[in-house]
N, C-alpha and C positions, 0 to 999 in steps of 0.2 A: 240445328239440332232440335228435334221435337221434344216437347215437355214430357217428363216421365208420366206414365199411366198410373192412375190410382189403383191401389191394391185392396181396397175395401170401400164400401159406401156406407156412411153413417148419416142417419137423419133423425132429428129431434122432433118431438111432437108426433110420434108414431101412432098414437091412438086418437089424434085430433082430426078435425074436418079436412084440413089441407091434405093430409096423408090419405084420408079416405077418398076424397074427390079427385085428387090429381096424382099424388106420388105413387100409390100402388098401381093404378092403371098405366102410368108412364114406365114404371119398373117392368111390368109384364111386357109392354111393347118393346122395351130395350132388349129384354131377354129373347123375345120372339124373333127379333132382327139380329140376334147374335152379338149384341153390343154390350152385354153386361154378364160377365162370368166371374164375379168376385163376391166375397161375403157382403151381405146387406144387413146392417145392424140398425134396428130401430130403438130409439130411446124415448121413454115417457115415464111420467109419474102417475101410474094408474093401478098398481097392484095386480097387473095382469101376468099371465103365463105366456110362453111362446105359442102354445096351442091356441090360446084365445086371440093373440095377434094374427096368427095364420087364418083363423076363421074370419076375423075382421077384414083381412086382406082379400080373402076369397069373396066375401060379401061386397067389398069395394069394387073389385073388377067386374063382378056380375052386374052391379048396378051402374057402372060407369064405363060402358064400352063392350062388355062381354068377356067371358072366360075363354081363353085358349088353353085347354087342359094341359097340353105338353109344356107350354111356356109357364103356366101357373105352377105346375109340379116343380119346375126348376126354381122358380121364385120361392116357393115354400121351402125347398131344400136349402137355398142360400140364405134364407132369412134367419136372423138371430134377434134376440130381444134383451135389452137391459132396462130393468125397472128401477127408477130412482129419481130423486130430486136434482135438478140441474145445479143447485147451489151447494150440494153436498159432495165433498171430494171423494167419498166412497163410491159414488156413482161412476166417477171417472176411473177409479181402480177397477171396477167391474167391466167398464168399457175397454180398458187396456187389455184385460184378460180375454174378452171376447174378440178383440182385434188379433190376438195371437201374434204372428210375426209381421203383420201389416205395418208398413212404415209411411204410406202416403194416402191416408183416407181423407177424402173431402168430407166436410160436414155441412149438411143442408137440412131443412131450409132455414132453421133458426139463425145460423151464422150469416147467411146471405141477407136475410130480412133485417137483421140488426146491425150489420156493418162490420168494418174491419176490427173494431175493438172487441167485439164478441168472437170473431174468428180467432183473434190472438189468444183470448182467454180460454176458449174451448180447445184450441190447438195445444196450448201450454198444459191444460188439464189432461188431455189425452197423452201427452208425453210425460206426465207425472210431475210437472212443475206447478205446485199450488201457490206460488208466491203472489199471484194476483187475485186469489180467491179469499173470500172472507169465510172463516169457519162458522158453522151454525151457532156455536156458543157465543161467538163475538157479535153476531147479528142480534141474538137475543139480548145480550148485555146492552147493546146500543139502543134497542127498543125500550129497555127498562128506563133509560134516561130520556129518550125522545117522547115516548108515549104520554107521560104526564104533562109534558109541555103542550103537546097537541090537544089534549083534553082540558087544559086549564081555561077556565071561563073568564079570567081577568081580561077586561077590555083593553084594547090598544089606545093609549092616550095620544091624541094628536097635538102638535104644537107648531108654532111658526118657525120657518127656516131662519137660521141665524141666531136663535135663542138657545138657552141652556137646557131646553126641554120643557116638559109640562110642569106646571106649578105643583102638581100632586107628587112629583119626584123629590121635592125639597125635604120631605120627611126621611129620606134615605140618608141624609147627612144629619145625624142626630147628636153628634158630639161637639156641636158648637162651631165646627169648622165650616168653611164655605166650599162650594164647587171650585175646581180648578181645571184649567185647560188640560186636555189629554196629551198634549205635546208641548215641549218648551216653546215659549213665545219667541218669534223672530220678527224681523221687520216685515215679512210677508204675511204673518198671521194677523188677521184682523182682530181688533179688540171687540169683545162682546160684553156689554154690561149685563150684569145679573140683576134681575128684577127684585 
């Protein structure tokens, strides 16, 4: 049994160089040969309109192989555009709306370039399952924790393996107690003398 045919073509990075140099000329060639008669949905974070993307596509084919006016007219008619950030779930809401009743859209080239994990995440997002996506507010909250650590100028203190760490860490135990092992000592845990 042959695999089911795709009923839409979705490509990420629609305003980028790869789309300009390769994807738009390939789409026009596929249409010219009667191999592509489905909605073509470009996605990018560019603040563009569909008309601007169509102008970019026309410029692309003109500069990368030449325009076939009849094929390009079909390409322009089949072309849709979703403007949005790939990490924002609302982008995928707009993509689902643009897909209409399509159930088997391939997603390229982002997913092919990044591997099966990205294909899974993108496919889930298209189907409306955000469980593997991190919301923007969660990402911002994480950066509020990580960013100060990344910009901390405290030097890393080196110490010999098998010791309790750098001597400068002794001030962390200020209540008169001593460092203790992180795990209960067993017969296999080597004894390490504290300096």
